[in-house]
C-alpha positions in Angstrom: 160.6 73.4 67.2 159.1 74.2 70.6 157.5 71.2 72.3 154.3 73.1 73.1 153.9 73.9 69.4 154.4 70.2 68.5 151.7 69.0 71.0 149.2 71.8 71.1 145.7 70.5 70.2 147.1 67.1 69.2 145.4 63.9 70.2 147.4 61.1 71.8 146.5 57.5 72.5 148.7 56.6 75.4 149.5 53.1 76.8 151.5 52.6 79.9 151.6 50.2 82.8 150.7 51.9 86.1 154.1 52.5 87.8 154.2 54.6 91.0 151.7 57.0 89.3 154.3 58.0 86.7 151.7 57.4 83.9 149.5 60.1 85.6 152.4 62.5 85.7 153.2 61.9 82.0 149.5 62.6 81.1 149.5 65.7 83.3 152.5 67.1 81.5 151.2 66.2 78.0 148.0 68.0 78.8 149.8 71.1 80.2 151.6 71.2 76.9 148.2 71.4 75.1 147.7 67.7 74.1 144.5 65.7 74.5 145.2 62.3 75.9 143.3 59.1 75.9 144.9 56.7 78.3 144.7 52.9 78.7 146.6 50.8 81.2 148.7 48.3 79.2 147.3 45.5 81.5 143.6 44.5 81.5 143.7 44.9 85.2 146.1 46.3 87.7 145.4 44.2 90.7 148.3 42.2 92.3 147.0 38.9 91.0 147.0 40.0 87.4 150.4 41.7 87.6 151.7 38.5 89.1 150.3 36.3 86.5 151.6 38.5 83.6 155.0 38.5 85.1 155.1 34.8 85.9 153.1 33.1 83.2 151.6 35.6 80.7 150.2 32.8 78.5 147.7 31.9 81.1 146.2 35.4 80.8 146.6 35.9 77.0 142.9 35.4 76.1 142.0 38.2 78.6 144.7 40.5 77.2 143.5 39.9 73.6 139.8 40.6 74.5 140.9 43.8 76.3 142.7 45.1 73.2 139.9 44.1 70.8 137.6 46.3 72.9 140.1 49.2 72.7 140.2 48.8 68.9 136.4 49.2 68.7 136.5 52.2 71.0 139.2 54.0 69.1 138.3 53.0 65.5 136.5 56.3 64.7 138.7 58.6 66.7 141.4 60.7 65.0 144.8 60.4 66.7 148.0 62.3 65.9 150.1 60.0 68.0 150.1 56.5 69.5 152.5 56.6 72.4 153.4 53.2 74.0 155.5 53.3 77.1 157.1 49.9 77.9 155.0 47.6 75.7 154.9 44.7 78.2 151.7 43.1 76.8 150.5 45.1 73.8 149.7 42.4 71.2 150.9 42.5 67.7 147.3 42.2 66.2 146.3 45.4 68.0 149.1 47.4 66.4 148.4 45.9 62.9 144.8 46.8 63.1 145.3 50.2 64.7 147.7 51.3 61.9 145.1 50.2 59.3 142.5 52.3 61.0 144.8 55.3 61.6 147.3 55.4 58.7 148.3 59.0 59.4 149.0 58.5 63.1 152.7 58.6 64.2 153.5 55.6 66.4 156.1 56.1 69.2 157.6 53.5 71.5 159.6 54.0 74.6 160.7 51.6 77.3 162.3 52.1 80.7 163.1 48.4 81.0 165.7 46.2 79.4 164.7 43.6 76.9 166.6 41.0 79.0 163.9 41.5 81.6 160.9 41.8 79.2 161.5 40.5 75.7 157.9 40.9 74.3 158.5 44.5 73.0 161.1 43.2 70.5 158.3 41.5 68.7 156.3 44.7 68.1 159.1 47.3 67.4 158.5 47.1 63.7 155.2 48.8 64.0 156.6 52.0 65.4 157.9 55.1 63.5 160.1 56.3 66.4 161.6 54.0 69.0 163.4 54.8 72.2 165.0 52.9 75.1 166.8 53.9 78.3 169.2 51.0 77.9 172.3 51.8 75.9 173.0 48.2 75.0 169.5 47.6 73.7 169.8 50.9 71.7 172.8 49.5 69.8 171.6 46.0 69.5 168.1 46.9 68.2 169.0 50.1 66.4 166.9 52.3 68.7 167.2 55.9 69.8 168.8 56.2 73.2 167.1 58.3 75.8 167.5 57.9 79.6 164.7 58.7 82.1 163.6 61.9 83.9 162.6 63.6 87.1 159.2 65.0 87.9 158.6 68.7 88.3 157.9 68.2 92.0 161.5 67.3 92.7 162.5 70.9 91.7 160.8 72.1 94.9 163.2 70.0 97.0 166.2 71.5 95.3 164.9 75.0 96.2 164.3 73.9 99.8 167.5 72.0 100.8 167.3 70.7 104.4 170.8 71.0 106.0 169.7 68.9 109.0 168.5 65.8 107.2 166.7 63.0 109.2 168.5 60.3 107.1 172.0 60.3 105.9 171.1 57.6 103.4 167.8 56.5 101.8 167.0 53.5 99.7 163.6 53.1 97.9 163.0 50.4 95.4 161.2 47.4 94.1 162.4 44.1 95.7 164.5 42.2 93.2 167.8 40.4 92.7 170.5 41.3 95.2 169.0 44.6 96.4 168.3 43.3 99.9 171.8 42.0 100.4 173.5 45.1 99.1 171.2 47.6 101.0 171.6 45.6 104.2 175.4 45.7 104.0 175.3 49.4 103.3 172.8 49.9 106.2 175.1 48.0 108.5 178.0 50.2 107.5 175.9 53.3 108.2 175.0 52.0 111.6 178.7 51.4 112.5 179.6 54.9 111.3 176.7 56.6 113.2 174.9 57.5 110.0 171.1 57.3 109.9 169.5 55.2 107.1 166.1 54.1 105.9 165.2 51.4 103.4 161.8 50.7 101.7 161.2 47.5 99.6 158.2 47.2 97.3 157.0 44.1 95.6 154.1 43.6 93.1 151.9 41.3 95.2 152.3 38.1 97.3 152.0 35.8 94.3 155.2 37.4 92.8 157.0 37.1 96.2 156.2 33.4 96.7 157.0 32.5 93.1 160.3 34.3 93.3 161.1 32.9 96.7 160.7 29.4 95.3 162.7 29.9 92.0 165.0 32.8 92.7 167.8 32.1 95.2 168.3 35.8 96.0 164.7 36.1 97.2 165.3 33.5 99.9 167.3 36.2 101.7 164.5 38.8 101.7 163.0 39.4 105.1 159.2 39.1 104.4 158.4 41.5 107.2 160.4 44.3 105.6 158.5 44.0 102.3 155.6 46.3 101.3 152.9 45.3 98.9 151.8 48.9 98.6 153.8 51.4 96.6 154.7 54.8 98.0 152.8 57.8 96.7 154.8 60.6 94.9 154.2 62.8 98.0 155.6 60.2 100.3 158.7 59.8 98.1 159.2 63.6 98.1 159.0 63.8 101.9 161.6 61.1 102.2 163.8 62.8 99.7 163.5 66.1 101.7 164.6 64.3 104.8 167.6 62.6 103.2 171.1 63.6 102.3 172.3 60.7 100.0 170.2 58.4 97.9 171.2 54.7 97.4 170.6 53.4 93.9 170.9 49.6 93.2 170.3 48.8 89.6 169.3 45.3 88.4 172.5 43.3 87.7 171.4 42.7 84.1 170.5 46.3 83.4 172.8 49.1 82.3 170.2 51.8 81.9 170.1 54.4 84.6 167.1 54.1 87.1 164.5 56.8 87.8 166.2 57.3 91.1 169.3 58.7 89.3 167.3 61.5 87.7 165.3 62.2 90.8 168.5 62.9 92.6 169.4 65.4 89.9 166.0 67.1 90.1 166.2 67.2 93.9 169.9 68.3 94.1 170.8 65.2 96.1 173.9 63.1 96.2 173.9 59.4 95.2 175.6 56.1 95.9 175.1 53.6 93.0 176.1 50.1 91.9 175.8 51.2 88.3 179.3 52.0 87.0 177.8 53.0 83.6 176.9 56.3 85.2 180.5 57.4 84.7 179.8 57.8 81.0 177.1 60.4 81.4 177.6 64.2 81.3 176.4 64.8 84.9 178.9 62.4 86.5 180.8 64.2 89.3 182.6 62.5 92.1 181.3 65.1 94.6 177.8 64.0 93.8 178.0 60.4 92.8 179.9 57.5 94.5 180.0 54.2 92.7 180.3 50.9 94.6 181.0 47.4 93.4 178.0 45.2 94.2 180.3 42.2 94.7 182.8 44.0 97.0 181.3 47.0 98.7 183.6 49.7 99.9 182.1 52.8 101.5 183.7 56.2 102.1 182.4 58.3 105.0 184.1 61.4 103.4 181.6 61.3 100.5 178.8 62.2 102.9 180.7 65.5 103.7 181.6 66.6 100.2 179.5 69.6 99.0 177.0 69.0 96.2 178.0 70.5 92.8 175.2 71.9 90.7 174.7 70.6 87.2 174.4 73.1 84.3 171.0 74.5 83.4 170.8 72.8 79.9 171.4 69.4 81.4 169.0 70.1 84.3 166.2 70.8 81.8 167.0 67.8 79.6 166.8 65.6 82.7 163.3 66.8 83.5 160.0 65.2 82.3 159.5 68.1 79.8 163.0 67.5 78.5 162.2 63.8 78.1 159.0 64.5 76.2 160.8 67.0 73.9 163.3 64.4 73.0 160.6 61.8 72.2 158.3 64.1 70.3 160.6 66.7 68.8 164.3 65.9 68.6 166.7 62.9 68.9 169.4 63.3 71.6 171.2 59.9 71.5 174.6 61.5 71.2 174.0 64.0 74.0 173.9 61.5 76.9 176.7 59.0 76.0 179.1 60.4 73.5 180.5 57.1 72.3 177.2 55.3 71.8 177.0 53.8 68.3 
């Protein structure tokens, strides 16, 4: 079935945390495909304080969360929905899903997460309420019997592919949320670039000062972060696109407890860029090519200047489509692709 046929004139209740405006891009694509979308932020508020409280001590904010979802139940009770689509499920309470399914028994409930359950375990308590369940993490897919589906790139990255800049401003680019050993690894790579006359740029984002000071106190790796290099404001999609245009190789540093591939991985595919990554799991995927992807050991970093000179090898058209946001939505709403991405996944 064609994706547009599946979604045309269908009504979707969509929950997602606000993440670098990705939720807006998902809504935009769903609406382009003919769907009507009612969107709610998963969190009652998206300011830095609330995000920090939810990440650090969610119980302190649970009453507000429950009140927020009771209001949504009232607002949606008399609406007719074809799909409930929950992306990530960081705070969606169990009572909301129980009551929503009673009010909308014909609605198909779909869950997706781009985080590992080792980082956020709450979704494991609500999985039973969904008809279709997806995760980007291959280990979680096996452990919790979920469909496996990695992430995607936005349509705007295709324009970079069409307009490759041979004289890039940066040889290497790192963009990412500040966590774990990212600062240590990226600093070492940046030092190597400096010694080898390669230009590099690093941007570290963090969800508010509360999160920073909490992590600095309780997380040893955060004691190494240079506060002056942190940004409490995320880059816009356009800013990210401009940096990609000006860069030759993208540095990807996955969370050490996370096997799923990051959004950066798929953005490099969409933009036709090369990548250096700490995630050795990437070798299992159909787009892995040593011309395009160089894997480093986060505990013993060895760089290779020759990699920067190797020509980029294009991926095939089918894979390029499947890696797009439309390909991602087609998998979620139309067909299961678990076996496509990693052949030996259970």
